[in-house]
VMD Tcl script that draws the C-alpha trace (Angstrom):
set ca {
  {159.04 130.32 159.84}
  {158.81 126.63 159.37}
  {155.59 124.78 160.01}
  {155.32 121.01 160.59}
  {151.99 119.42 160.40}
  {150.96 115.77 160.34}
  {147.81 114.18 159.38}
  {145.88 117.20 158.85}
  {142.89 117.47 156.37}
  {140.79 119.98 155.04}
  {137.55 118.44 156.64}
  {139.14 119.05 160.48}
  {140.35 122.55 160.06}
  {137.42 124.76 160.84}
  {136.50 122.33 163.92}
  {140.03 122.40 165.07}
  {140.27 126.37 165.12}
  {138.96 127.18 168.72}
  {141.32 124.40 170.20}
  {144.22 125.36 168.24}
  {143.63 128.89 169.62}
  {143.61 127.88 173.17}
  {146.48 125.36 173.04}
  {149.08 127.20 170.68}
  {147.86 130.68 169.94}
  {147.60 132.58 166.65}
  {151.08 131.80 165.47}
  {150.50 128.20 165.07}
  {146.95 128.90 163.83}
  {148.38 131.26 160.88}
  {150.74 128.68 159.96}
  {148.12 125.69 159.91}
  {145.78 127.85 157.83}
  {148.44 129.04 155.56}
  {149.16 125.32 154.76}
  {145.39 124.46 154.49}
  {145.12 127.14 152.12}
  {147.62 125.79 149.76}
  {146.02 122.52 149.76}
  {142.91 124.26 149.02}
  {144.20 126.30 146.14}
  {145.14 122.97 144.64}
  {141.86 121.23 145.08}
  {139.75 124.17 143.97}
  {141.80 124.94 140.56}
  {140.99 122.98 137.70}
  {142.68 122.26 134.20}
  {141.78 125.11 131.88}
  {140.95 121.99 129.24}
  {137.71 121.17 131.21}
  {136.28 124.73 131.29}
  {133.56 126.01 129.18}
  {134.72 129.70 128.26}
  {132.24 132.54 127.89}
  {132.08 136.25 127.96}
  {130.31 137.74 131.09}
  {127.41 140.34 130.21}
  {126.24 141.45 133.40}
  {126.99 140.87 137.09}
  {124.15 140.77 139.53}
  {125.61 140.38 142.74}
  {128.61 138.52 144.29}
  {127.00 135.22 143.32}
  {125.17 135.36 140.21}
  {125.86 136.61 136.48}
  {124.49 136.78 133.24}
  {126.52 135.35 130.39}
  {126.70 136.82 126.87}
  {124.54 133.97 125.55}
  {121.81 134.85 127.87}
  {122.51 132.04 130.48}
  {122.04 133.37 134.23}
  {124.61 131.59 136.27}
  {124.34 131.18 140.13}
  {127.71 130.36 141.57}
  {127.84 126.88 143.37}
  {129.03 126.53 146.94}
  {128.95 130.20 147.95}
  {126.28 132.64 149.30}
  {126.89 136.46 149.48}
  {125.04 138.96 151.18}
  {121.81 140.65 149.45}
  {121.98 143.82 147.26}
  {119.15 146.20 147.91}
  {117.87 146.98 144.35}
  {114.56 148.77 144.78}
  {114.00 146.86 147.91}
  {116.05 149.03 150.37}
  {119.56 149.36 151.27}
  {122.13 146.63 150.74}
  {123.14 144.18 153.34}
  {126.72 144.63 154.73}
  {129.43 143.44 152.18}
  {126.80 142.91 149.41}
  {128.18 145.81 147.36}
  {131.95 144.64 148.09}
  {131.15 141.22 147.06}
  {129.68 142.54 143.64}
  {132.56 144.76 143.05}
  {135.11 142.12 143.65}
  {133.53 139.95 141.30}
  {133.47 142.27 138.58}
  {136.90 143.14 139.38}
  {137.96 139.43 138.79}
  {136.18 139.02 135.83}
  {137.59 142.34 134.24}
  {141.05 141.31 134.83}
  {140.52 138.46 132.76}
  {138.94 140.37 129.74}
  {135.44 139.63 130.68}
  {135.70 135.93 130.38}
  {135.21 132.99 132.77}
  {135.23 129.40 132.74}
  {132.38 127.20 133.73}
  {132.09 123.65 135.13}
  {128.46 122.74 135.54}
  {127.50 121.06 138.62}
  {125.90 117.52 138.95}
  {122.69 119.37 139.52}
  {122.71 121.84 136.52}
  {119.84 124.43 137.16}
  {117.87 125.66 140.22}
  {114.27 125.93 140.52}
  {114.31 129.32 139.33}
  {115.99 128.05 135.97}
  {119.33 129.54 136.76}
  {122.31 127.40 135.52}
  {124.40 125.96 138.64}
  {128.11 126.09 137.70}
  {131.49 126.57 139.33}
  {133.13 130.01 137.88}
  {136.72 130.00 137.07}
  {139.38 132.33 135.65}
  {140.38 131.08 132.22}
  {143.33 129.83 133.78}
  {141.48 127.52 136.10}
  {141.76 129.28 139.27}
  {138.41 129.17 141.45}
  {136.56 132.51 141.71}
  {134.21 131.15 144.48}
  {137.32 130.40 146.51}
  {138.66 133.75 145.90}
  {135.59 135.50 147.27}
  {135.56 133.22 150.15}
  {139.49 133.84 150.86}
  {138.43 137.74 150.96}
  {135.41 137.06 153.45}
  {133.03 138.30 151.03}
  {131.07 134.97 150.68}
  {129.94 132.05 153.12}
  {130.25 128.63 151.83}
  {127.01 126.44 151.40}
  {126.84 122.86 150.94}
  {123.91 121.65 149.19}
  {123.95 118.09 147.58}
  {124.36 116.77 145.01}
  {126.81 119.84 144.26}
  {129.07 119.36 147.16}
  {132.55 118.18 145.54}
  {134.15 121.16 146.46}
  {133.15 121.24 150.02}
  {136.36 120.67 151.45}
  {138.62 123.14 149.38}
  {135.98 125.76 150.14}
  {135.48 125.06 153.92}
  {139.54 125.58 154.10}
  {139.55 128.61 152.23}
  {136.75 130.02 154.33}
  {138.35 128.96 157.78}
  {141.17 131.21 156.87}
  {139.07 134.44 156.35}
  {136.72 133.48 159.45}
  {139.73 133.20 161.70}
  {141.10 136.54 160.63}
  {137.54 138.15 161.05}
  {137.56 139.50 157.33}
  {134.49 140.78 155.58}
  {131.22 139.20 156.71}
  {133.15 137.15 159.52}
  {133.36 140.46 161.21}
  {129.66 140.32 161.68}
  {127.70 138.83 164.54}
  {125.22 137.62 162.10}
  {127.87 135.18 160.76}
  {130.49 134.96 163.83}
  {129.15 133.02 165.93}
  {125.64 133.53 164.13}
  {121.94 133.78 164.71}
  {121.20 132.53 168.16}
  {118.29 130.46 167.87}
  {116.86 130.71 171.70}
  {114.40 133.52 170.48}
  {113.80 132.13 167.28}
  {114.81 133.75 163.88}
  {114.44 137.50 163.41}
  {111.82 138.65 160.84}
  {114.45 140.60 158.77}
  {116.49 137.44 158.25}
  {116.04 135.58 154.79}
  {117.91 133.40 152.63}
  {121.17 131.70 153.78}
  {122.44 131.99 157.21}
  {124.32 130.37 160.13}
  {122.49 129.77 163.18}
  {123.37 128.27 166.82}
  {121.45 126.75 169.67}
  {120.95 123.94 172.02}
  {119.36 120.66 170.99}
  {116.03 120.26 172.83}
  {115.05 116.90 170.84}
  {115.48 114.76 168.05}
  {112.90 113.16 165.92}
  {113.21 110.40 162.73}
  {110.84 109.81 160.01}
  {111.44 107.13 157.04}
  {113.44 109.66 155.25}
  {114.73 112.26 157.78}
  {116.46 113.01 161.13}
  {114.86 115.92 162.54}
  {117.25 117.65 165.30}
  {115.06 120.53 166.75}
  {117.10 123.39 168.11}
  {115.82 125.60 170.89}
  {113.54 128.49 169.59}
  {111.64 126.20 167.41}
  {114.37 125.80 164.68}
  {114.74 122.31 163.19}
  {117.54 120.86 161.15}
  {116.10 118.42 158.44}
  {118.91 116.03 157.73}
  {118.22 113.79 154.54}
  {119.22 110.12 155.23}
  {119.32 109.51 151.38}
  {122.67 111.70 151.56}
  {124.60 109.12 153.81}
  {125.61 109.57 157.24}
  {125.36 113.57 157.90}
  {126.49 113.14 161.49}
  {129.43 111.21 160.60}
  {128.77 108.34 163.15}
  {127.16 110.12 166.03}
  {124.02 108.76 167.45}
  {121.34 111.53 167.30}
  {119.87 111.03 170.67}
  {123.29 111.96 171.98}
  {123.16 115.36 170.51}
  {120.29 116.44 173.10}
  {121.75 119.02 175.24}
  {124.60 119.89 172.93}
  {125.12 123.17 171.22}
  {125.24 122.98 167.55}
  {125.99 125.51 164.72}
  {124.23 124.97 161.28}
  {124.23 126.91 157.90}
  {121.82 126.62 155.06}
  {118.91 128.25 153.65}
  {116.54 129.21 156.62}
  {112.82 128.60 155.55}
  {109.96 129.85 157.67}
  {107.83 126.47 158.05}
  {105.39 126.84 161.04}
  {103.63 124.10 162.38}
  {103.26 122.15 165.63}
  {107.15 121.11 165.62}
  {109.04 124.29 164.48}
  {108.51 127.64 162.83}
  {111.85 127.66 160.95}
  {113.62 124.81 159.12}
  {117.23 124.40 157.58}
  {117.72 121.37 155.19}
  {120.89 119.66 155.78}
  {122.35 117.51 152.99}
  {126.06 117.76 153.82}
  {127.92 116.98 156.93}
  {129.89 120.12 156.25}
  {126.75 122.02 157.26}
  {126.82 121.33 160.95}
  {129.65 122.36 163.70}
  {129.48 120.91 167.05}
  {130.37 123.31 169.52}
  {130.57 121.30 172.57}
  {133.29 118.75 171.16}
}
mol new
graphics top color blue
foreach p $ca { graphics top sphere $p radius 0.5 }
foreach p [lrange $ca 0 end-1] q [lrange $ca 1 end] { graphics top cylinder $p $q radius 0.2 }
display resetview
């Protein structure tokens, strides 16, 4: 089957998915996503020459490992569901993500290649890095491809955003892994707020009820007292849209859901990349 696509880029793949389904059906969509995945593979792969090679000593879960030198590394650009440990049962697909990461590492003799992020450590002291096989293939992209992780876009570590979005879009369209769960697809409806059991990174959707602005941030308030905080220092996160025109529209957003109860909201998601918002009415 031959596919001919002009002027398609990785940034538009996910937002175009619903329209493609309505207009051309699954045959064209699978074709388009296949081409996008090939581009994404090229974009996510790096030369082995740039990699810092290490042995992995322990895999905590699908997005965190410990190196033989003692460094605890948090994979940049993805988030996997949480393992239970002593807190109760694991979340859906958490064990599968852990085992997939272990399998990838084991297949390469326990070795991985690292590329540090622009921001090299998080507030817990963990090293922030992209993980690759020693040959340069992206391990994050492989977990996304299997539907075992969701992409997260946190500045300044967003240089892989386009390729990660494209790989995720393919798994999402096929309903693989986490994308078979309402919690991720379509996400958590904000109309009744955020359930108490939800913690960490997630996807929410709801209507915009108001928009505000401060010197540093734009605040987009969704129904259910969930606020999106857009950092103006990160550029035009709305990609040319007038914030006031968003009132009444339905948005889907992803990021870390933080309980932040005050007179304006009860929960907040900090947005530092345009990839973190989808405009469901467009």
